C-alpha positions in Angstrom: 0.0 14.2 -5.6 0.1 17.6 -3.9 -1.7 20.6 -2.5 -0.8 24.2 -1.8 -2.4 27.0 0.2 -3.6 30.1 -1.6 -4.5 33.5 -0.1 -8.1 34.3 0.6 -9.5 37.1 2.7 -11.7 35.1 5.1 -11.3 31.5 4.3 -8.5 28.9 4.0 -8.0 28.1 0.3 -6.2 25.1 -1.3 -5.2 24.1 -4.8 -5.1 20.3 -4.9 -3.6 18.1 -7.6 -3.3 14.4 -8.4 -2.1 12.3 -11.3 -5.3 10.2 -10.9 -8.8 10.9 -9.6 -8.0 8.8 -6.5 -4.9 10.9 -5.8 -6.9 14.1 -6.2 -9.5 12.9 -3.6 -6.8 11.8 -1.1 -4.8 15.0 -1.6 -8.0 16.9 -0.8 -8.3 15.0 2.4 -4.7 15.7 3.3 -5.3 19.4 2.5 -8.3 19.4 4.9 -6.1 17.8 7.6 -3.3 20.2 6.9 -5.6 23.2 7.4 -7.1 21.7 10.6 -3.7 20.8 12.1 -1.2 23.3 10.6 0.7 20.6 8.8 1.0 18.3 11.8 -1.2 15.5 10.4 0.5 12.4 8.8 -0.1 11.4 5.2 -2.9 9.0 4.4 -1.8 5.5 3.6 -2.8 4.5 0.1 -3.7 0.8 -0.5 -4.4 -1.1 -3.6 -5.3 -4.2 -1.7 -7.2 -5.0 1.5 -6.7 -2.7 4.4 -4.5 -3.9 7.2 -6.7 -2.7 10.0 -9.8 -4.4 11.5 -11.3 -0.9 12.0 -12.7 -0.6 8.5 -15.4 1.9 7.6 -17.3 2.6 4.4 -18.2 5.9 2.8 -20.5 5.9 -0.2 -21.4 9.1 -2.0 -23.2 10.1 -5.2 -23.4 13.6 -6.7 -24.4 15.3 -9.9 -20.9 16.2 -10.9 -17.2 16.1 -9.9 -17.2 19.4 -8.0 -20.1 18.4 -5.8 -18.7 14.9 -5.2 -15.3 16.4 -4.2 -17.0 18.9 -1.8 -19.3 16.2 -0.3 -16.2 13.9 0.2 -14.4 16.7 2.1 -17.6 17.6 4.0 -18.0 14.0 5.2 -14.4 13.9 6.3 -14.8 17.1 8.2 -17.9 15.7 9.9 -16.0 12.6 10.8 -13.1 14.7 12.2 -15.4 17.0 14.2 -18.0 14.6 15.4 -15.9 11.5 16.0 -12.4 13.0 16.4 -11.1 10.6 13.8 -9.2 10.9 10.5 -8.5 8.6 7.6 -5.5 6.3 8.3 -5.5 4.2 5.1 -7.9 4.2 2.2 -8.9 2.1 -0.7 -11.4 3.3 -3.4 -13.6 0.4 -4.5 -15.5 2.8 -6.9 -14.5 6.3 -8.0 -15.9 8.2 -10.9 -16.8 11.9 -11.4 -20.2 11.2 -9.8 -19.8 8.2 -7.4 -17.4 6.9 -4.8 -17.2 4.0 -2.5 -14.2 4.2 -0.2 -13.1 1.8 2.5 -10.9 3.3 5.1 -9.4 2.7 8.5 -9.4 5.6 11.0 -6.9 7.0 13.3 -6.9 9.7 16.0 -5.8 13.3 15.2 -2.3 14.3 16.1 -1.8 14.9 19.8 -0.8 18.4 21.0 -1.0 19.9 17.5 -2.3 23.5 17.1 -5.8 23.2 15.7 -7.9 25.5 13.5 -11.6 24.9 13.5 -12.8 24.4 10.0 -16.6 25.2 10.0 -17.4 24.0 6.5 -16.2 23.1 3.1 -17.7 25.8 0.9 -19.0 25.9 -2.7 -17.5 29.4 -3.1 -14.9 29.3 -5.9 -15.0 25.5 -5.9 -13.6 23.8 -9.0 -12.5 20.3 -10.0 -11.5 19.1 -13.4 -9.0 17.1 -15.4 -6.2 19.0 -17.1 -3.4 18.0 -19.4 -1.2 17.7 -16.2 -3.7 15.6 -14.3 -6.6 16.3 -12.0 -6.9 19.6 -10.2 -9.3 21.2 -7.7 -9.7 24.4 -5.8 -11.5 24.5 -2.5 -12.1 26.9 0.3 -12.6 26.0 3.9 -14.7 28.3 6.1 -12.6 29.0 9.3 
């Protein structure tokens, strides 16, 4: 699982990778937090079993294709960060396909005293997401 920044004139761009679709989506979330907090955010805890927190929330999304689902996922996480000042702490995907997801997650506060960049939106510009021989890959731009 990984992500890397790529140069773009006005936006913040990330290439995101994962061995599985779940890893791709969680790496995308970590890229969003990396952009917002300049690398100061902790990694998301990945769980295969029940979450350890009592503060469990649910996110359900449906989309026409993988690219739209990936963008909508990141858009919801951005809203959660901006409106509630919360990030994903641990996550479990109950359902995840190229058009649907159901994620249970615990939340945590953003890092204290970290330099912050305001991300205005997750864009459709140059958005891509697909499976390759090496695993799942996506490209996303954040409007800053």
